[in-house]
KOLNU-655389 format. One record per residue: chain; residue number from 1; residue in three letters; x, y, z of N, C-alpha, C, O in turn. Coordinates in pm, whole numbers. Atoms other than C-alpha are relative to their C-alpha. Layout:
REM KOLNU-655389
 chain resi resn   n_c1   n_c2   n_c3  ca_c1  ca_c2  ca_c3   c_c1   c_c2   c_c3   o_c1   o_c2   o_c3
     A  NUM  ALA      X      Y      Z      X      Y      Z      X      Y      Z      X      Y      Z
...
This chain:
REM KOLNU-655389
 chain resi resn   n_c1   n_c2   n_c3  ca_c1  ca_c2  ca_c3   c_c1   c_c2   c_c3   o_c1   o_c2   o_c3
     A    1  UNK    134     15     52  -2626   2596  -1369   -103     23    107   -214     68     77
     A    2  UNK     97    -13   -108  -2793   2602  -1029    -52    142     14   -170    163     43
     A    3  UNK     43   -139    -16  -2799   2983  -1019   -104     38   -103   -188    124    -78
     A    4  UNK    101    -27    101  -2999   2984  -1341   -128    -79     27   -238    -24     17
     A    5  UNK    117     83    -23  -3229   2695  -1258    -85     53    113   -207     42    110
     A    6  UNK     74    -54   -114  -3324   2860   -932    -93    113    -39   -188    143     33
     A    7  UNK     81   -112     44  -3472   3148  -1130   -113    -42    -94   -190     42   -140
     A    8  UNK    105     48     89  -3700   2929  -1341   -135     12     69   -153    -41    179
     A    9  UNK    130    -23    -61  -4059   3031  -1274    -81   -129      4    -81   -206    -92
     A   10  UNK     83    119    -14  -4291   2762  -1145   -114      8   -101   -175    113   -120
     A   11  UNK    111      5     94  -4543   2651  -1404     32     55   -136    -59     68   -218
     A   12  UNK    -35    -51    132  -4351   2789  -1702    -25   -109   -103      2   -226    -77
     A   13  UNK     34     96    104  -4461   2623  -2026    122    -76    -48    231    -20    -59
     A   14  UNK   -107     81     54  -4251   2337  -2158     11     11   -151    105    -43   -210
     A   15  UNK     -1    -13    145  -4333   2430  -2517     68    129    -40     33    235     13
     A   16  UNK    -65   -122     45  -4102   2676  -2696    -99     89    -73   -179     42   -153
     A   17  UNK     91    -94     63  -4284   2988  -2803     59     53   -129    181     64   -142
     A   18  UNK    -45    -59    125  -4266   3134  -3153    -85    122    -28   -207    111    -45
     A   19  UNK     69   -124     24  -4358   3496  -3210     50     57   -132    170     56   -158
     A   20  UNK    -37    -50    131  -4361   3653  -3556     33    149      0     90    199    -96
     A   21  UNK    -21   -143      0  -4341   4015  -3450    149     34     -2    229    -33     63
     A   22  UNK   -139    -42     12  -4017   4196  -3538     26    130     74    140    174     83
     A   23  UNK    -18   -123    -77  -4079   4512  -3334   -117     15     95   -223    -45     77
     A   24  UNK    106    -28    -97  -4280   4639  -3040     -7    148     26     95    218     23
     A   25  UNK     21   -142    -26  -4428   4976  -2961     29     29    146    -29    -32    236
     A   26  UNK    -39    -37   -135  -4269   5136  -2656    -79    122     46   -137    192    -37
     A   27  UNK     67   -120    -50  -4417   5407  -2428     54    123    -71    175    141    -85
     A   28  UNK    -41   -118     74  -4414   5733  -2618    -13    -20   -150     12     72   -228
     A   29  UNK     24     27    141  -4491   5563  -2949    122    -40    -80    113    -54   -202
     A   30  UNK   -122     38     72  -4133   5465  -3035      1   -151    -23    -23   -229     68
     A   31  UNK     -4    141     35  -4100   5134  -3218    141    -54     16    236      3    -38
     A   32  UNK   -131     58    -27  -3813   4912  -3102      6   -142    -55    -87   -220    -38
     A   33  UNK    -16    133     62  -3681   4605  -3285     12   -108    106     79    -89    208
     A   34  UNK     -9    117    -87  -3724   4268  -3117    117    -87    -45    139   -104   -165
     A   35  UNK   -109     92     31  -3423   4036  -3099    -52   -142     17    -92   -180    127
     A   36  UNK     49    138     -5  -3524   3679  -3185    119    -94     20    223    -79    -44
     A   37  UNK   -112     83    -44  -3312   3404  -3032    -37   -148     -5   -142   -189     46
     A   38  UNK     13    145      0  -3275   3032  -3098     94    -57    107    212    -25    110
     A   39  UNK    -80     65   -104  -3155   2826  -2800     35   -141    -48    -54   -222    -73
     A   40  UNK    -46    133     41  -2944   2523  -2901     70    -63    120    187    -37    146
     A   41  UNK    -45     54   -129  -2903   2323  -2581    -72   -131     24   -195   -137     11
     A   42  UNK     63    132    -16  -2964   1953  -2505    -37    -33    144    -93   -140    169
     A   43  UNK     41     21   -139  -3014   1987  -2127   -136     67     19   -143    190     22
     A   44  UNK    136    -57      4  -3396   2035  -2100    -26    109    104    -77    216     70
     A   45  UNK     28    -98   -104  -3416   2217  -1766     81    127    -20     31    238     -2
     A   46  UNK    -86   -116     25  -3124   2444  -1849    -52     81   -118    -52    204   -114
     A   47  UNK     53    -68    118  -3274   2524  -2190   -126     79     36   -142    193     -8
     A   48  UNK    122    -70    -41  -3612   2612  -2035     31    119     91    -36    222     85
     A   49  UNK    -42   -111    -86  -3436   2827  -1775     50    116    -85     15    231    -61
     A   50  UNK    -49   -104     91  -3254   3016  -2050   -117     71    -68   -120    194    -74
     A   51  UNK    117    -60     67  -3581   3070  -2236    -75     95     92   -109    206     53
     A   52  UNK     74    -82    -97  -3755   3201  -1926     75    130     29     15    237     30
     A   53  UNK    -77   -118    -37  -3474   3439  -1835     19     95   -118     18    217   -100
     A   54  UNK    -12    -85    119  -3425   3564  -2190   -126     83    -19   -119    203    -46
     A   55  UNK    127    -68     29  -3792   3651  -2223    -49     87    114   -158    143    105
     A   56  UNK     31   -102   -100  -3795   3853  -1901     16    139    -61    -48    235    -16
     A   57  UNK    -12   -123     77  -3684   4126  -2141   -105     -6   -112    -97    -95   -196
     A   58  UNK    108      7    101  -3994   4204  -2357     49     18   -143    -26     -8   -237
     A   59  UNK    -55    -19    134  -3766   4284  -2651     82   -119    -47    140   -115   -155
     A   60  UNK    -68    123     38  -3611   3936  -2654   -102   -113     -7   -180   -132     86
     A   61  UNK     94    110     19  -3806   3638  -2789     74   -125    -44    154   -121   -137
     A   62  UNK    -57    129     37  -3700   3274  -2803    -89    -64   -106   -206    -92    -80
     A   63  UNK     79     58    109  -3813   3130  -3136    -17   -149     15   -118   -205    -28
     A   64  UNK      6    146    -10  -3738   2769  -3048    114    -49     90    208     25    120
     A   65  UNK   -109     69    -71  -3527   2525  -2846     35   -124    -82    -53   -206   -111
     A   66  UNK    -47    115     78  -3318   2272  -3042    103    -76     81    181    -17    155
     A   67  UNK    -91     83    -80  -3125   1980  -2895    118    -54    -81    214   -103    -24
     A   68  UNK   -108     51     82  -2907   1885  -3192      9     78   -130    -67    173   -152
     A   69  UNK    -24    -71    124  -2780   1994  -3531   -122      2    -91   -157    106   -146
     A   70  UNK    114     10     90  -3079   1872  -3729   -113     94     42   -168    166    -42
     A   71  UNK    107    -87    -48  -3333   2052  -3510     37    147    -13    -46    230    -51
     A   72  UNK    -44   -139      5  -3127   2372  -3498     -8     56   -142    -56    167   -163
     A   73  UNK      0    -47    139  -3088   2397  -3875   -142     11    -54   -175    108   -122
     A   74  UNK    139     -5     46  -3453   2313  -3945    -73    121     58   -146    189    -13
     A   75  UNK     66   -113    -64  -3571   2573  -3694     50    132    -57    -29    224    -80
     A   76  UNK    -56   -124     54  -3335   2840  -3827    -51     27   -141    -79    142   -176
     A   77  UNK     49    -17    137  -3448   2780  -4185   -146     47      1   -187    126    -85
     A   78  UNK    142    -34     -6  -3814   2812  -4082    -25    136     65   -110    211     20
     A   79  UNK     36   -114    -84  -3800   3093  -3826     98    117     -5     69    223     50
     A   80  UNK    -95   -108     26  -3492   3301  -3920     31     84    125      3    204    124
     A   81  UNK    -33    -79   -120  -3372   3406  -3570    117     95    -28    194     75   -122
     A   82  UNK   -112    -93     10  -3131   3697  -3524    126    -58     61    237    -32     15
     A   83  UNK   -112     51    -79  -2911   3509  -3278    -28   -142     46   -143   -177     74
     A   84  UNK     12    135    -57  -2846   3151  -3168     99    -14    115    217     16     99
     A   85  UNK    -87     35   -112  -2708   3055  -2826     28   -149    -13    -63   -231     -1
     A   86  UNK    -34    137     38  -2520   2734  -2901     95    -64    100    206    -16    122
     A   87  UNK    -89     81    -83  -2381   2479  -2657     90    -80    -94     51   -110   -207
     A   88  UNK    -94     69     89  -2077   2296  -2795    -20   -152     -3     13   -216   -102
     A   89  UNK     26    144     -5  -2178   1944  -2686   -150    -22      2   -217     10    101
     A   90  UNK    144     12     16  -2526   1856  -2811    -43   -146     -9     40   -237     -8
     A   91  UNK     55    135      5  -2753   1555  -2833     38    -71   -131     67     -7   -231
     A   92  UNK    -22     86    117  -2695   1265  -3076    135     23    -65    150      8   -187
     A   93  UNK   -135    -18     52  -2327   1343  -3113     22    127    -78    127    144   -140
     A   94  UNK    -14   -124     76  -2387   1684  -3265    103     92     65    122     92    186
     A   95  UNK   -100    -96    -46  -2117   1948  -3238    -49    143    -20   -105    176   -125
     A   96  UNK     37   -140     14  -2183   2315  -3169     77     71   -108     28    168   -166
     A   97  UNK    -80    -61    107  -1904   2400  -3413    -69    -17   -135    -81     79   -212
     A   98  UNK     66     24    128  -2084   2237  -3706   -134     72     -8   -172    120   -115
     A   99  UNK    126    -74     -3  -2416   2392  -3598     26    147    -33    -44    207   -115
     A  100  UNK    -31   -141     23  -2258   2738  -3590     41     26   -145      3    127   -204
     A  101  UNK    -42    -16    139  -2099   2687  -3933   -121      7    -92   -126     91   -182
     A  102  UNK    119      2     85  -2436   2603  -4089    -89    122     27   -143    181    -66
     A  103  UNK     85   -115    -32  -2625   2876  -3903     58    129    -59    -16    218   -102
     A  104  UNK    -62   -116     63  -2372   3131  -4026    -34      7   -147    -57    116   -201
     A  105  UNK     38      4    140  -2447   3019  -4381   -144     50    -20   -177    105   -125
     A  106  UNK    140    -43      6  -2814   3091  -4306    -18    145     45   -130    196     47
     A  107  UNK      7   -140    -43  -2730   3441  -4181    -37     19    145    -81    127    184
     A  108  UNK     33     -7   -143  -2782   3363  -3811    129     17     80    218    -68     73
     A  109  UNK   -116    -21    -86  -2527   3508  -3569     -4   -101    115   -112   -134    165
     A  110  UNK     -6    100   -106  -2409   3259  -3306     84     49    117    178    126    100
     A  111  UNK    -78    -24   -120  -2283   3285  -2952      8   -132     75    -95   -190    111
     A  112  UNK    -15    125    -72  -2139   2979  -2781    -30     19    148      0    123    206
     A  113  UNK     18      5   -145  -2247   2890  -2427     57   -133     45     -5   -237     24
     A  114  UNK    -69    126    -30  -2005   2633  -2292    100     18    112    153    127    134
     A  115  UNK   -105     -1   -101  -1775   2543  -2008    133    -43    -57    236    -34     11
     A  116  UNK   -122     47     64  -1519   2406  -2256     13     65   -136     -4     -1   -239
     A  117  UNK    -15    -74    124  -1461   2673  -2516    141    -14    -53    233    -38     24
     A  118  UNK   -136      3     54  -1165   2672  -2755     84    112     59     33    219     91
     A  119  UNK    -89    -98    -64   -863   2856  -2619     34    116    -90     93    215    -45
     A  120  UNK    -29   -107     96   -834   3070  -2932   -131     50    -61   -230    -23    -59
     A  121  UNK    123    -55     58  -1090   3297  -3104    -37    -68   -130     51   -102   -210
     A  122  UNK     50     55    126  -1307   3153  -3382   -111     92    -53   -228     53    -56
     A  123  UNK    101    -98     43  -1482   3465  -3519    -76    -40   -124   -184     14   -150
     A  124  UNK     73     47    117  -1577   3283  -3840   -122    -84     38   -212   -104    -44
     A  125  UNK    110     84    -45  -1812   3065  -3633    -96     71     94   -217     47     89
     A  126  UNK     85    -58   -105  -1942   3282  -3349     48    140     39    163    178     15
     A  127  UNK    -35   -132    -53  -1950   3629  -3197     96    -14    117    183     70    138
     A  128  UNK    -83     22   -118  -1789   3485  -2886    -52   -118     78   -121   -204     24
     A  129  UNK     42    111    -85  -1850   3253  -2595    -26     50    142     57    118    202
     A  130  UNK     31    -23   -141  -2025   3291  -2260     33   -128     74    -29   -232     52
     A  131  UNK    -50    119    -67  -1842   3052  -2031    -92    -42    115   -131     41    198
     A  132  UNK     77     56   -110  -2045   2826  -1802     93    -32    117    210    -65     95
     A  133  UNK    135    -44    -38  -2138   2848  -1523    -13    152     -7     85    224      8
     A  134  UNK     23   -144      4  -2296   3191  -1556   -129     34     73   -217    -51     90
     A  135  UNK    115    -46    -78  -2550   3394  -1362   -103     68    -90    -78     88   -209
     A  136  UNK    102    -73     74  -2869   3568  -1470     54    134    -48     29    175   -161
     A  137  UNK    -57   -129     37  -2683   3900  -1468    100    -15   -115    106     69   -205
     A  138  UNK    -93     27    111  -2410   3751  -1689    -76    -16   -131    -35     38   -234
     A  139  UNK     79     23    121  -2677   3639  -1937    -58    131    -52    -53    156   -173
     A  140  UNK     59   -128     40  -2848   3980  -1941    104     87    -70     78    143   -177
     A  141  UNK   -105    -85     55  -2522   4164  -2005     58    -58   -129     99     17   -218
     A  142  UNK    -48     64    121  -2413   3910  -2265    -94     24   -117    -49     56   -228
     A  143  UNK     97    -24    107  -2733   3944  -2466      4    145    -47    -13    173   -166
     A  144  UNK    -13   -141     37  -2693   4322  -2457    122     19    -90    115     91   -190
     A  145  UNK   -122    -13     81  -2337   4291  -2591    -19    -62   -138     24     -5   -238
     A  146  UNK     24     66    129  -2445   4046  -2864    -93     84    -87    -71     96   -207
     A  147  UNK     92    -84     77  -2733   4271  -2967     72    123    -54     48    163   -167
     A  148  UNK    -77   -116     47  -2496   4570  -2988     79    -36   -126     84     42   -221
     A  149  UNK    -79     43    116  -2276   4373  -3229    -90    -23   -121    -59     22   -231
     A  150  UNK     91     31    110  -2568   4250  -3439    -60    126    -59    -74    137   -181
     A  151  UNK     62   -125     46  -2727   4597  -3458    103    101    -49     66    206   -103
     A  152  UNK   -102    -93     42  -2393   4761  -3531     14    121     90     56    228     47
     A  153  UNK    -10   -110    -96  -2405   4973  -3216    133     -7     73    191   -115     88
     A  154  UNK   -126     -4    -75  -2099   5083  -3024    -19    -68    135   -110    -33    211
     A  155  UNK     12     76   -124  -2046   4843  -2737     68     73    116    169    141     97
     A  156  UNK    -60    -58   -121  -1976   4959  -2383     73   -112     73     10   -196    136
     A  157  UNK    -79    111    -53  -1694   4735  -2265    -23    -28    149    -35   -145    187
     A  158  UNK     18     30   -144  -1742   4779  -1886   -127    -77     32   -136   -138    139
     A  159  UNK    125     68    -29  -2093   4635  -1916      8   -151    -27    -84   -224      8
     A  160  UNK    -12    141     32  -1965   4297  -2037     44    -82    121    130    -38    197
     A  161  UNK    -44     85   -112  -1936   4011  -1785    140    -54    -24    185    -65   -138
     A  162  UNK   -137     48     11  -1590   3877  -1712     11   -133    -72    115   -163   -132
     A  163  UNK     -5    132     64  -1678   3530  -1842    -54      1   -143    -84   -105   -199
     A  164  UNK     40    -11    140  -1784   3661  -2185    123     32    -85    191    132    -63
     A  165  UNK   -106    -25     97  -1529   3632  -2464    -62     49   -130   -153    -15   -183
     A  166  UNK     42    -50    130  -1584   3844  -2775    116    -23    -97    223     36    -83
     A  167  UNK   -110     45     84  -1381   3689  -3054     61    111    -85    183    111   -107
     A  168  UNK    -55   -107     83  -1345   4000  -3270     99     84     79    202    126     27
     A  169  UNK    -90    -76    -86  -1189   4186  -2978    131    -77     23    239    -19     18
     A  170  UNK   -119     82    -25   -951   3897  -2905     89     -7   -124    211     -3   -115
     A  171  UNK    -78      8    123   -848   3870  -3268     72    132    -27    188    133    -70
     A  172  UNK    -62   -131     17   -782   4245  -3286    119     15     93    224     66     53
     A  173  UNK   -109     -9    -97   -570   4225  -2971    117    -88    -41    233    -49    -26
     A  174  UNK   -107     90     44   -376   3928  -3109     76     58   -118    199     47   -125
     A  175  UNK    -66    -60    116   -307   4109  -3436     90    115     43    200    133    -11
     A  176  UNK    -81   -110    -49   -183   4412  -3246    126    -52     67    235      4     51
     A  177  UNK   -115     57    -70     43   4194  -3032     99    -61    -99    220    -49    -81
     A  178  UNK    -89     66     96    179   4002  -3330     77    100    -84    183     68   -139
     A  179  UNK    -70   -102     78    273   4325  -3504    121     55     73    208    117     11
     A  180  UNK   -113    -51    -79    514   4410  -3221     92   -110     50    203    -84     95
     A  181  UNK    -81    110    -51    639   4063  -3128    -18   -123    -87   -131   -167   -110
     A  182  UNK      7    120     80    723   3764  -3344    -34   -119     89     24   -132    197
     A  183  UNK     35    117    -83    560   3442  -3213    113   -101      4    189   -114    -92
     A  184  UNK    -98    108     -9    782   3162  -3090    -49   -117    -82   -170   -133    -99
     A  185  UNK     43    117     80    781   2846  -3304    -95    -90     76   -192   -141     19
     A  186  UNK     86     89    -78    626   2645  -3019   -140     55     10   -237    -20     -3
     A  187  UNK    131    -62    -14    342   2894  -2972    -76     -8   -132   -195    -40   -134
     A  188  UNK     65      4    130    269   2911  -3344    -48   -141    -32   -160   -159    -80
     A  189  UNK     38    139     27    266   2531  -3375   -119    -43     85   -206   -114     37
     A  190  UNK    111     36    -89     33   2496  -3074   -131     57    -53   -234    -11    -51
     A  191  UNK    121    -63     51   -216   2741  -3224    -47    -69   -127   -167    -92   -146
     A  192  UNK     38     68    123   -205   2570  -3563    -60   -137     30   -158   -178    -32
     A  193  UNK     50    132    -37   -256   2232  -3399   -143      8     52   -228    -72     13
     A  194  UNK    135    -15    -55   -561   2351  -3203   -100     38   -109   -211    -14   -111
     A  195  UNK     90    -38    108   -713   2518  -3510    -29   -120    -91   -142   -139   -136
     A  196  UNK     20    118     83   -659   2200  -3711    -96    -98     67   -178   -161      0
     A  197  UNK     89     91    -73   -833   1997  -3439   -145     44    -12   -233    -39    -33
     A  198  UNK    137    -51     13  -1141   2222  -3450    -50    -20   -143   -165    -57   -163
     A  199  UNK     39     17    139  -1144   2210  -3830    -35   -145    -29   -134   -174    -97
     A  200  UNK     29    142     21  -1127   1830  -3827   -129    -40     69   -206   -119     15
     A  201  UNK    123     30    -73  -1404   1815  -3566   -121     45    -78   -221    -26    -88
     A  202  UNK    112    -53     78  -1628   2033  -3779    -25    -86   -123   -139   -119   -155
     A  203  UNK     17     80    122  -1561   1830  -4096    -60   -136     34   -146   -187    -39
     A  204  UNK     52    131    -40  -1628   1503  -3911   -149     10     33   -227    -74    -11
     A  205  UNK    141    -18    -36  -1957   1632  -3766    -84     29   -123   -197    -18   -133
     A  206  UNK     74    -34    121  -2060   1773  -4104    -24   -125    -85   -132   -142   -142
     A  207  UNK     18    123     77  -1998   1437  -4276   -103    -89     65   -184   -152     -5
     A  208  UNK     98     85    -70  -2199   1255  -4008   -141     51    -25   -233    -29    -42
     A  209  UNK    134    -55     23  -2492   1493  -4057    -43    -22   -145   -161    -43   -174
     A  210  UNK     32     12    141  -2469   1466  -4436    -37   -142    -40   -125   -165   -123
     A  211  UNK     19    138     42  -2454   1088  -4456    -75    -85    102   -111   -199     74
     A  212  UNK     63     81   -105  -2615    980  -4128   -147    -14    -14   -212    -79     68
């Protein structure tokens, strides 16, 4: 986190900005779509650092910063971001898994930012995961990869940082491997157990949000 915090500009506003524009005019008169991003992170300084670094690119705009599930869902419903960067451990006991599940229902693509990501791909919840700690360059290249996926553009694999996992790629690789080699019973059971744990975590967090 220190490598990111060090890049936070002095005097940067503590209030999240919200811009309604969906495109900007580039030199030469070409109009380019803006990528709107919701930051879901409960560490205030880290969240502000992310916002500052994201918006160094004039085509990326942070719509809001949310610290828990309730704030994230309310902001997404109001401001309809293209992408959400979601930490897995949030304020007030919120889970990034349950946040991503709800944001997906709202049509918002998610990318996890966490130091403790699941060991298996969860493409139904997120595009992938940027593993903490990460540098400014990692963030820049990750946002480019996420935008390529969202816009349906062909991704350039060498440009992706080493600590970025793209779940669709991992799932494709796993399917290819499973077609040539039968899994061992122990490996299959371990994967099922981990998937069940994530599913139970999501259901528990969802019930807490529904009845809390």
